[in-house]
C-alpha positions in Angstrom: 0.0 0.0 0.0 2.9 2.4 0.7 4.2 1.8 -2.8 0.7 2.5 -4.3 0.4 5.7 -2.3 3.8 6.9 -3.4 3.0 6.2 -7.1 -0.4 8.0 -6.8 1.3 11.0 -5.2 3.7 11.2 -8.2 0.9 11.4 -10.7 -0.1 15.0 -11.4 2.1 16.3 -8.6 -0.2 14.9 -5.9 -3.1 17.4 -6.7 -6.3 16.9 -4.7 -8.9 14.8 -6.5 -9.7 11.3 -7.4 -7.2 8.7 -8.6 -7.6 5.2 -10.0 -5.2 2.4 -9.7 -5.1 -0.8 -11.8 -2.9 -2.8 -9.5 -2.7 -5.9 -11.7 -1.4 -4.0 -14.7 0.4 -1.3 -12.6 -1.4 1.6 -14.3 -2.3 4.7 -12.4 -4.6 7.5 -13.4 -5.6 11.0 -12.1 -9.3 11.3 -12.7 -9.9 14.9 -11.7 -11.8 16.8 -9.0 -15.4 16.4 -10.0 -17.8 13.7 -11.2 -17.7 14.8 -14.9 -13.9 14.6 -14.9 -14.1 11.1 -13.5 -16.6 10.0 -16.2 -14.4 11.4 -18.9 -11.3 9.6 -17.6 -13.2 6.3 -17.3 -14.4 6.6 -20.9 -10.9 7.4 -22.0 -9.6 4.1 -20.6 -12.5 2.1 -22.0 -14.9 1.9 -19.0 -18.5 2.9 -19.4 -20.3 4.5 -22.3 -21.9 7.8 -23.3 -25.3 8.3 -21.8 -28.1 8.9 -24.3 -29.7 12.3 -24.1 
């Protein structure tokens, strides 16, 4: 867990907000500070889909 916390702090200079870690593939993402930023990041990495209007 210490290694994970250190890696997440390196991403985006440790800015406040939400982070996502794929521990199995050792991929780490900064998602942003609000819900829409998180939705965008998840779509960028292939999770979820656009909601119909």
